[in-house]
C-alpha positions in Angstrom: 61.4 -9.5 243.6 60.1 -10.9 246.7 63.3 -13.2 247.5 65.5 -10.4 246.6 63.9 -8.0 248.9 63.8 -10.6 251.8 67.6 -11.1 250.9 68.2 -7.5 251.5 66.3 -7.5 254.8 68.2 -10.4 256.0 71.5 -8.6 254.9 70.3 -5.4 256.9 69.6 -7.6 260.0 73.0 -8.9 259.8 74.4 -5.4 259.2 73.0 -4.3 262.5 74.3 -0.6 261.9 78.0 -1.3 262.5 80.2 0.9 260.3 83.2 0.2 258.6 86.2 2.5 257.5 86.5 2.8 254.0 89.8 3.8 252.6 90.5 5.4 256.1 88.3 8.4 255.1 84.6 7.5 255.3 82.7 5.4 257.8 80.0 3.5 256.0 78.0 0.3 256.3 78.6 -3.1 254.8 75.2 -3.0 253.3 75.8 0.3 251.8 79.1 -0.9 250.1 77.3 -3.9 248.8 74.3 -2.3 247.4 76.3 0.6 245.9 78.8 -1.7 244.2 75.8 -3.8 243.0 74.3 -0.6 241.5 77.4 0.3 240.0 78.0 -3.1 238.4 74.5 -3.1 236.9 75.0 0.4 235.6 78.0 -0.7 233.7 75.6 -2.8 231.8 74.0 0.4 230.6 77.2 2.1 229.7 79.8 -0.1 228.3 79.2 -0.7 224.6 79.9 -4.5 224.6 77.5 -5.3 227.7 74.9 -2.6 226.3 74.4 -4.9 223.3 74.1 -7.9 225.4 70.9 -9.7 224.3 69.5 -13.0 225.3 67.3 -15.5 223.3 63.5 -15.5 223.6 63.6 -19.0 225.3 65.6 -17.4 228.3 62.8 -14.7 229.0 61.1 -16.6 232.1 64.8 -17.2 233.8 65.7 -13.7 232.6 62.6 -12.4 234.4 63.4 -14.4 237.6 67.0 -13.2 237.9 65.7 -9.4 237.1 63.2 -9.7 239.5 65.6 -10.8 242.1 68.1 -8.1 241.7 65.2 -5.6 241.4 64.0 -6.8 244.6 67.5 -6.5 246.1 68.9 -3.4 244.8 66.0 -1.7 242.9 67.9 -1.9 239.7 66.9 -4.3 237.3 66.6 -2.2 234.1 69.8 -3.3 232.5 68.8 -7.0 232.9 65.3 -6.4 231.8 66.4 -4.8 228.8 68.8 -7.4 227.6 66.1 -9.7 227.7 63.1 -7.7 226.2 65.3 -6.3 223.5 64.7 -9.4 221.3 61.0 -8.6 221.0 59.7 -6.1 218.3 58.5 -3.2 220.6 58.5 0.4 219.7 60.7 2.8 221.9 57.2 3.8 223.6 56.1 0.1 224.1 59.7 -0.9 225.4 59.7 2.1 227.9 55.9 1.4 228.9 56.6 -2.4 229.5 59.7 -1.3 231.5 57.7 0.9 233.6 55.0 -1.7 234.2 57.5 -4.2 235.3 59.3 -1.8 237.6 55.8 -0.9 239.3 55.2 -4.3 239.9 58.7 -5.1 241.4 58.5 -2.0 243.5 55.1 -3.0 244.8 56.5 -6.2 245.9 59.5 -4.6 247.3 57.5 -2.0 249.4 55.4 -4.8 250.7 58.1 -7.1 251.7 59.9 -4.2 253.5 57.0 -3.2 255.3 56.8 -6.7 256.9 60.1 -6.1 258.4 60.4 -2.4 259.1 59.1 -0.6 262.2 56.1 1.7 261.1 57.4 4.4 263.6 60.4 4.8 261.2 58.3 5.0 258.1 56.2 7.8 259.8 59.4 9.5 260.8 60.3 9.4 257.0 57.0 10.4 255.5 58.4 13.8 254.4 61.3 11.9 252.3 58.8 9.4 250.8 56.4 12.1 249.9 59.4 14.2 248.1 60.5 10.7 246.4 56.9 9.9 245.3 56.5 13.5 244.1 60.0 13.3 242.2 59.0 10.1 240.6 55.7 11.5 239.0 57.6 14.5 238.0 60.1 12.6 236.2 57.5 10.4 234.6 55.8 13.5 233.3 59.0 15.1 232.1 60.0 11.8 230.6 56.8 11.6 228.6 57.4 15.0 227.2 61.1 14.3 226.4 60.3 10.9 225.1 60.1 11.9 221.5 63.2 13.9 221.5 65.8 11.4 222.9 67.0 8.0 221.9 66.9 5.0 223.9 70.8 5.0 223.9 70.8 8.6 225.3 68.4 7.6 228.2 70.6 4.3 228.9 73.8 6.6 229.4 71.9 9.0 231.4 70.4 6.5 233.8 73.6 4.6 234.0 75.7 7.6 234.8 72.9 8.7 237.6 72.9 5.1 238.8 76.7 5.3 239.2 76.5 8.4 241.2 74.0 6.7 243.4 76.0 3.9 243.9 79.1 6.0 244.9 76.7 8.0 247.3 75.7 4.8 249.0 79.4 3.6 249.2 80.6 6.8 250.5 77.7 7.0 252.9 76.2 10.4 251.4 72.9 8.9 250.9 
């Protein structure tokens, strides 16, 4: 996760705020296009049946964790890869989700710490309302998710997350977010 986050910081320094014209309609940044495309590609792992069933042997767990962590640090979206490596373990739905949450929290902690080293704290303070809203949304989603956990299947969750991540990827590419 650290190396993925550092790579993103390096890319953002190369990007230096210049915009590119996308299809002659939208001005966006190269980093938004790259991250949006990456998020969409990983989302397809959640949606396409053949890719959704992708599983790796247990002996690839450590390399899989490294790859998943790198892309988690880079784009924040490592769930599909993580799932492909963890699915071989005999975990209940609740254990599978809890394991994913713990791993995601560890990766996000590493990402935030890495980004904090490179970002101007004045910018962070200017965005305090956005970070507060995002944090409250995350907690609200976790509480709602816990209540809905017994009513939905993992497949349903994968489809919802995949569709939402495609929307976020498109939003980045089109410079809407």
